[in-house]
PyMOL Python script that loads the backbone (N, CA, C, O; Angstrom):
from pymol import cmd

cmd.read_pdbstr("""\
ATOM      1  N   UNK A   1     -92.738  24.680  -1.587  1.00  0.00           N
ATOM      2  CA  UNK A   1     -92.906  24.522  -0.227  1.00  0.00           C
ATOM      3  C   UNK A   1     -92.868  23.317   0.737  1.00  0.00           C
ATOM      4  O   UNK A   1     -92.388  23.083   1.845  1.00  0.00           O
ATOM      5  N   UNK A   2     -93.783  22.491  -0.432  1.00  0.00           N
ATOM      6  CA  UNK A   2     -94.329  21.188   0.258  1.00  0.00           C
ATOM      7  C   UNK A   2     -93.708  19.713  -0.042  1.00  0.00           C
ATOM      8  O   UNK A   2     -93.748  18.572   0.418  1.00  0.00           O
ATOM      9  N   UNK A   3     -93.053  20.521  -1.203  1.00  0.00           N
ATOM     10  CA  UNK A   3     -92.192  19.450  -2.007  1.00  0.00           C
ATOM     11  C   UNK A   3     -91.123  19.130  -1.181  1.00  0.00           C
ATOM     12  O   UNK A   3     -90.764  17.983  -0.914  1.00  0.00           O
ATOM     13  N   UNK A   4     -90.467  20.474  -0.657  1.00  0.00           N
ATOM     14  CA  UNK A   4     -89.455  20.319   0.136  1.00  0.00           C
ATOM     15  C   UNK A   4     -89.107  20.008   1.066  1.00  0.00           C
ATOM     16  O   UNK A   4     -87.970  19.670   1.397  1.00  0.00           O
ATOM     17  N   UNK A   5     -90.639  20.110   2.024  1.00  0.00           N
ATOM     18  CA  UNK A   5     -90.388  19.960   3.248  1.00  0.00           C
ATOM     19  C   UNK A   5     -91.449  17.889   2.672  1.00  0.00           C
ATOM     20  O   UNK A   5     -92.531  18.056   2.109  1.00  0.00           O
ATOM     21  N   UNK A   6     -91.329  17.475   2.730  1.00  0.00           N
ATOM     22  CA  UNK A   6     -91.246  16.323   2.114  1.00  0.00           C
ATOM     23  C   UNK A   6     -90.558  15.556   1.432  1.00  0.00           C
ATOM     24  O   UNK A   6     -90.976  14.448   1.096  1.00  0.00           O
ATOM     25  N   UNK A   7     -89.259  16.057   1.075  1.00  0.00           N
ATOM     26  CA  UNK A   7     -88.148  15.952   0.534  1.00  0.00           C
ATOM     27  C   UNK A   7     -87.325  15.740   2.631  1.00  0.00           C
ATOM     28  O   UNK A   7     -86.863  14.769   3.229  1.00  0.00           O
ATOM     29  N   UNK A   8     -87.485  16.801   2.918  1.00  0.00           N
ATOM     30  CA  UNK A   8     -86.957  16.315   4.440  1.00  0.00           C
ATOM     31  C   UNK A   8     -86.982  15.367   5.298  1.00  0.00           C
ATOM     32  O   UNK A   8     -86.224  14.962   6.179  1.00  0.00           O
ATOM     33  N   UNK A   9     -88.454  14.950   4.700  1.00  0.00           N
ATOM     34  CA  UNK A   9     -89.028  14.200   5.537  1.00  0.00           C
ATOM     35  C   UNK A   9     -88.482  12.703   5.293  1.00  0.00           C
ATOM     36  O   UNK A   9     -87.871  11.974   6.074  1.00  0.00           O
ATOM     37  N   UNK A  10     -88.766  12.545   4.376  1.00  0.00           N
ATOM     38  CA  UNK A  10     -87.898  11.223   3.220  1.00  0.00           C
ATOM     39  C   UNK A  10     -86.253  11.257   4.095  1.00  0.00           C
ATOM     40  O   UNK A  10     -85.923  10.386   4.900  1.00  0.00           O
ATOM     41  N   UNK A  11     -85.346  12.503   3.700  1.00  0.00           N
ATOM     42  CA  UNK A  11     -84.551  12.256   3.935  1.00  0.00           C
ATOM     43  C   UNK A  11     -84.749  11.718   5.743  1.00  0.00           C
ATOM     44  O   UNK A  11     -84.386  10.634   6.201  1.00  0.00           O
ATOM     45  N   UNK A  12     -85.030  12.188   6.057  1.00  0.00           N
ATOM     46  CA  UNK A  12     -85.127  11.972   8.052  1.00  0.00           C
ATOM     47  C   UNK A  12     -85.862  10.199   8.041  1.00  0.00           C
ATOM     48  O   UNK A  12     -85.796   9.702   9.165  1.00  0.00           O
ATOM     49  N   UNK A  13     -86.336   9.511   7.259  1.00  0.00           N
ATOM     50  CA  UNK A  13     -86.825   8.665   7.598  1.00  0.00           C
ATOM     51  C   UNK A  13     -85.812   7.399   7.273  1.00  0.00           C
ATOM     52  O   UNK A  13     -85.571   6.311   7.797  1.00  0.00           O
ATOM     53  N   UNK A  14     -85.319   8.191   6.040  1.00  0.00           N
ATOM     54  CA  UNK A  14     -84.050   7.130   5.773  1.00  0.00           C
ATOM     55  C   UNK A  14     -83.041   7.013   6.639  1.00  0.00           C
ATOM     56  O   UNK A  14     -82.628   5.885   6.909  1.00  0.00           O
ATOM     57  N   UNK A  15     -82.459   8.168   7.233  1.00  0.00           N
ATOM     58  CA  UNK A  15     -81.938   8.572   8.278  1.00  0.00           C
ATOM     59  C   UNK A  15     -81.838   6.984   9.101  1.00  0.00           C
ATOM     60  O   UNK A  15     -80.952   6.135   9.193  1.00  0.00           O
ATOM     61  N   UNK A  16     -83.720   7.153   9.798  1.00  0.00           N
ATOM     62  CA  UNK A  16     -83.657   6.978  11.189  1.00  0.00           C
ATOM     63  C   UNK A  16     -83.551   4.849  10.681  1.00  0.00           C
ATOM     64  O   UNK A  16     -83.264   3.850  11.342  1.00  0.00           O
ATOM     65  N   UNK A  17     -83.895   5.041   9.460  1.00  0.00           N
ATOM     66  CA  UNK A  17     -84.478   3.684   8.873  1.00  0.00           C
ATOM     67  C   UNK A  17     -82.545   3.070   9.273  1.00  0.00           C
ATOM     68  O   UNK A  17     -82.398   2.450  10.327  1.00  0.00           O
ATOM     69  N   UNK A  18     -81.594   3.256   8.599  1.00  0.00           N
ATOM     70  CA  UNK A  18     -80.596   3.376   8.507  1.00  0.00           C
ATOM     71  C   UNK A  18     -79.981   2.761   9.395  1.00  0.00           C
ATOM     72  O   UNK A  18     -79.419   1.668   9.455  1.00  0.00           O
ATOM     73  N   UNK A  19     -80.212   3.870  10.312  1.00  0.00           N
ATOM     74  CA  UNK A  19     -80.438   3.817  12.142  1.00  0.00           C
ATOM     75  C   UNK A  19     -80.456   2.579  12.950  1.00  0.00           C
ATOM     76  O   UNK A  19     -79.865   2.138  13.935  1.00  0.00           O
ATOM     77  N   UNK A  20     -81.876   1.996  11.680  1.00  0.00           N
ATOM     78  CA  UNK A  20     -82.424   1.159  12.912  1.00  0.00           C
ATOM     79  C   UNK A  20     -81.362  -0.478  11.946  1.00  0.00           C
ATOM     80  O   UNK A  20     -80.782  -1.492  12.333  1.00  0.00           O
ATOM     81  N   UNK A  21     -81.617   0.098  10.782  1.00  0.00           N
ATOM     82  CA  UNK A  21     -80.664  -1.298  10.746  1.00  0.00           C
ATOM     83  C   UNK A  21     -79.131  -1.583  11.573  1.00  0.00           C
ATOM     84  O   UNK A  21     -78.716  -2.511  12.267  1.00  0.00           O
ATOM     85  N   UNK A  22     -78.495  -0.167  11.066  1.00  0.00           N
ATOM     86  CA  UNK A  22     -77.514   0.161  12.264  1.00  0.00           C
ATOM     87  C   UNK A  22     -76.845  -0.864  13.269  1.00  0.00           C
ATOM     88  O   UNK A  22     -75.856  -1.539  13.556  1.00  0.00           O
ATOM     89  N   UNK A  23     -78.257  -0.433  13.619  1.00  0.00           N
ATOM     90  CA  UNK A  23     -78.680  -1.100  15.525  1.00  0.00           C
ATOM     91  C   UNK A  23     -79.019  -2.768  15.585  1.00  0.00           C
ATOM     92  O   UNK A  23     -78.401  -3.664  16.159  1.00  0.00           O
ATOM     93  N   UNK A  24     -79.895  -2.802  14.996  1.00  0.00           N
ATOM     94  CA  UNK A  24     -79.532  -4.603  14.448  1.00  0.00           C
ATOM     95  C   UNK A  24     -79.121  -5.114  13.945  1.00  0.00           C
ATOM     96  O   UNK A  24     -79.553  -6.266  13.886  1.00  0.00           O
ATOM     97  N   UNK A  25     -78.214  -4.843  13.320  1.00  0.00           N
ATOM     98  CA  UNK A  25     -76.737  -5.661  13.066  1.00  0.00           C
ATOM     99  C   UNK A  25     -75.888  -5.208  14.106  1.00  0.00           C
ATOM    100  O   UNK A  25     -74.773  -5.730  14.087  1.00  0.00           O
ATOM    101  N   UNK A  26     -76.177  -4.071  15.354  1.00  0.00           N
ATOM    102  CA  UNK A  26     -75.186  -4.024  16.258  1.00  0.00           C
ATOM    103  C   UNK A  26     -75.347  -5.815  17.472  1.00  0.00           C
ATOM    104  O   UNK A  26     -74.599  -6.679  17.930  1.00  0.00           O
ATOM    105  N   UNK A  27     -76.879  -5.443  17.463  1.00  0.00           N
ATOM    106  CA  UNK A  27     -77.461  -6.336  18.113  1.00  0.00           C
ATOM    107  C   UNK A  27     -76.937  -7.786  17.671  1.00  0.00           C
ATOM    108  O   UNK A  27     -76.154  -8.450  18.350  1.00  0.00           O
ATOM    109  N   UNK A  28     -77.471  -8.184  16.449  1.00  0.00           N
ATOM    110  CA  UNK A  28     -76.395  -9.466  16.141  1.00  0.00           C
ATOM    111  C   UNK A  28     -75.614  -9.325  16.528  1.00  0.00           C
ATOM    112  O   UNK A  28     -75.436  -9.738  17.674  1.00  0.00           O
ATOM    113  N   UNK A  29     -74.200  -8.368  15.558  1.00  0.00           N
ATOM    114  CA  UNK A  29     -73.150  -9.228  16.638  1.00  0.00           C
ATOM    115  C   UNK A  29     -73.416  -9.117  17.955  1.00  0.00           C
ATOM    116  O   UNK A  29     -73.331 -10.278  18.356  1.00  0.00           O
ATOM    117  N   UNK A  30     -73.683  -8.437  18.863  1.00  0.00           N
ATOM    118  CA  UNK A  30     -73.606  -8.753  20.580  1.00  0.00           C
ATOM    119  C   UNK A  30     -74.441 -10.384  20.560  1.00  0.00           C
ATOM    120  O   UNK A  30     -74.203 -11.058  21.562  1.00  0.00           O
ATOM    121  N   UNK A  31     -75.187 -10.901  19.720  1.00  0.00           N
ATOM    122  CA  UNK A  31     -75.665 -12.269  19.839  1.00  0.00           C
ATOM    123  C   UNK A  31     -74.229 -13.116  19.692  1.00  0.00           C
ATOM    124  O   UNK A  31     -73.732 -13.975  20.420  1.00  0.00           O
ATOM    125  N   UNK A  32     -73.697 -12.408  18.225  1.00  0.00           N
ATOM    126  CA  UNK A  32     -73.413 -13.814  17.714  1.00  0.00           C
ATOM    127  C   UNK A  32     -71.494 -13.857  18.832  1.00  0.00           C
ATOM    128  O   UNK A  32     -70.619 -14.716  18.725  1.00  0.00           O
ATOM    129  N   UNK A  33     -71.488 -12.628  19.740  1.00  0.00           N
ATOM    130  CA  UNK A  33     -69.797 -12.324  20.371  1.00  0.00           C
ATOM    131  C   UNK A  33     -70.648 -13.208  21.724  1.00  0.00           C
ATOM    132  O   UNK A  33     -70.056 -14.093  22.341  1.00  0.00           O
ATOM    133  N   UNK A  34     -71.413 -12.999  21.896  1.00  0.00           N
ATOM    134  CA  UNK A  34     -71.683 -13.950  23.437  1.00  0.00           C
ATOM    135  C   UNK A  34     -71.342 -14.817  23.595  1.00  0.00           C
ATOM    136  O   UNK A  34     -70.430 -15.083  24.378  1.00  0.00           O
ATOM    137  N   UNK A  35     -72.104 -15.789  22.727  1.00  0.00           N
ATOM    138  CA  UNK A  35     -71.695 -16.871  22.611  1.00  0.00           C
ATOM    139  C   UNK A  35     -70.254 -17.207  23.231  1.00  0.00           C
ATOM    140  O   UNK A  35     -70.117 -17.747  24.329  1.00  0.00           O
ATOM    141  N   UNK A  36     -69.096 -16.786  22.316  1.00  0.00           N
ATOM    142  CA  UNK A  36     -67.747 -16.805  22.450  1.00  0.00           C
ATOM    143  C   UNK A  36     -66.883 -16.611  23.184  1.00  0.00           C
ATOM    144  O   UNK A  36     -65.740 -17.068  23.180  1.00  0.00           O
ATOM    145  N   UNK A  37     -67.736 -15.405  24.367  1.00  0.00           N
ATOM    146  CA  UNK A  37     -66.863 -15.027  25.242  1.00  0.00           C
ATOM    147  C   UNK A  37     -67.065 -16.038  27.110  1.00  0.00           C
ATOM    148  O   UNK A  37     -66.407 -16.031  28.150  1.00  0.00           O
ATOM    149  N   UNK A  38     -68.461 -16.829  26.589  1.00  0.00           N
ATOM    150  CA  UNK A  38     -68.344 -17.609  27.865  1.00  0.00           C
ATOM    151  C   UNK A  38     -67.246 -18.494  27.720  1.00  0.00           C
ATOM    152  O   UNK A  38     -66.421 -18.448  26.807  1.00  0.00           O
ATOM    153  N   UNK A  39     -67.283 -19.741  29.168  1.00  0.00           N
ATOM    154  CA  UNK A  39     -66.860 -20.701  29.375  1.00  0.00           C
ATOM    155  C   UNK A  39     -67.196 -21.496  28.174  1.00  0.00           C
ATOM    156  O   UNK A  39     -67.974 -21.271  27.246  1.00  0.00           O
ATOM    157  N   UNK A  40     -66.303 -22.616  28.469  1.00  0.00           N
ATOM    158  CA  UNK A  40     -67.969 -23.546  27.869  1.00  0.00           C
ATOM    159  C   UNK A  40     -68.565 -24.273  27.963  1.00  0.00           C
ATOM    160  O   UNK A  40     -69.236 -24.933  27.170  1.00  0.00           O
ATOM    161  N   UNK A  41     -68.323 -24.283  29.688  1.00  0.00           N
ATOM    162  CA  UNK A  41     -69.543 -25.435  30.466  1.00  0.00           C
ATOM    163  C   UNK A  41     -70.809 -24.282  30.513  1.00  0.00           C
ATOM    164  O   UNK A  41     -71.978 -24.616  30.318  1.00  0.00           O
ATOM    165  N   UNK A  42     -70.349 -22.721  30.835  1.00  0.00           N
ATOM    166  CA  UNK A  42     -71.577 -22.111  30.567  1.00  0.00           C
ATOM    167  C   UNK A  42     -72.171 -21.772  29.145  1.00  0.00           C
ATOM    168  O   UNK A  42     -73.273 -21.239  29.010  1.00  0.00           O
ATOM    169  N   UNK A  43     -71.186 -22.195  27.891  1.00  0.00           N
ATOM    170  CA  UNK A  43     -72.131 -22.284  26.778  1.00  0.00           C
ATOM    171  C   UNK A  43     -72.769 -23.836  26.697  1.00  0.00           C
ATOM    172  O   UNK A  43     -73.854 -24.125  27.201  1.00  0.00           O
ATOM    173  N   UNK A  44     -72.100 -24.576  26.137  1.00  0.00           N
ATOM    174  CA  UNK A  44     -72.813 -26.075  26.286  1.00  0.00           C
ATOM    175  C   UNK A  44     -73.038 -26.586  24.738  1.00  0.00           C
ATOM    176  O   UNK A  44     -73.479 -27.696  24.441  1.00  0.00           O
ATOM    177  N   UNK A  45     -72.491 -25.138  23.429  1.00  0.00           N
ATOM    178  CA  UNK A  45     -72.999 -25.690  22.977  1.00  0.00           C
ATOM    179  C   UNK A  45     -71.646 -25.935  21.526  1.00  0.00           C
ATOM    180  O   UNK A  45     -70.859 -25.157  20.986  1.00  0.00           O
ATOM    181  N   UNK A  46     -71.966 -27.468  21.343  1.00  0.00           N
ATOM    182  CA  UNK A  46     -70.739 -27.389  19.895  1.00  0.00           C
ATOM    183  C   UNK A  46     -70.429 -26.882  18.801  1.00  0.00           C
ATOM    184  O   UNK A  46     -71.404 -26.555  18.123  1.00  0.00           O
ATOM    185  N   UNK A  47     -69.021 -26.606  18.174  1.00  0.00           N
ATOM    186  CA  UNK A  47     -69.133 -25.950  17.261  1.00  0.00           C
ATOM    187  C   UNK A  47     -68.170 -24.942  16.977  1.00  0.00           C
ATOM    188  O   UNK A  47     -67.471 -24.763  15.979  1.00  0.00           O
ATOM    189  N   UNK A  48     -68.287 -24.208  18.238  1.00  0.00           N
ATOM    190  CA  UNK A  48     -67.142 -22.716  18.463  1.00  0.00           C
ATOM    191  C   UNK A  48     -66.133 -23.065  18.952  1.00  0.00           C
ATOM    192  O   UNK A  48     -66.138 -23.981  19.774  1.00  0.00           O
ATOM    193  N   UNK A  49     -64.702 -22.271  18.490  1.00  0.00           N
ATOM    194  CA  UNK A  49     -63.646 -22.880  19.417  1.00  0.00           C
ATOM    195  C   UNK A  49     -63.719 -22.679  21.021  1.00  0.00           C
ATOM    196  O   UNK A  49     -64.652 -22.446  21.789  1.00  0.00           O
ATOM    197  N   UNK A  50     -62.811 -22.805  21.133  1.00  0.00           N
ATOM    198  CA  UNK A  50     -62.224 -22.368  22.483  1.00  0.00           C
ATOM    199  C   UNK A  50     -62.209 -21.741  23.053  1.00  0.00           C
ATOM    200  O   UNK A  50     -61.599 -22.380  23.910  1.00  0.00           O
ATOM    201  N   UNK A  51     -62.520 -19.855  23.953  1.00  0.00           N
ATOM    202  CA  UNK A  51     -62.094 -19.157  23.724  1.00  0.00           C
ATOM    203  C   UNK A  51     -60.870 -18.767  24.083  1.00  0.00           C
ATOM    204  O   UNK A  51     -60.381 -19.751  24.638  1.00  0.00           O
ATOM    205  N   UNK A  52     -60.019 -17.811  24.085  1.00  0.00           N
ATOM    206  CA  UNK A  52     -59.012 -17.701  24.510  1.00  0.00           C
ATOM    207  C   UNK A  52     -58.727 -16.834  25.878  1.00  0.00           C
ATOM    208  O   UNK A  52     -58.672 -15.606  25.817  1.00  0.00           O
ATOM    209  N   UNK A  53     -58.598 -17.350  26.779  1.00  0.00           N
ATOM    210  CA  UNK A  53     -59.088 -16.632  28.174  1.00  0.00           C
ATOM    211  C   UNK A  53     -58.612 -17.833  29.405  1.00  0.00           C
ATOM    212  O   UNK A  53     -58.833 -17.617  30.596  1.00  0.00           O
TER     213      UNK A  53
END
""", "prot")
cmd.dss("prot")
cmd.show_as("cartoon", "prot")
cmd.util.cbc("prot")
cmd.orient("prot")
């Protein structure tokens, strides 16, 4: 019974870690995309292609 409970806990921890990693990726994606969506004058950083708007 104890081993089963531990296995369930490990599984839950694994899913939480996966969710955290997914969220971190989403945050990185937002941080990467948001400079692209700003206008060049707001951005002020060279190296990005001009936005398509």
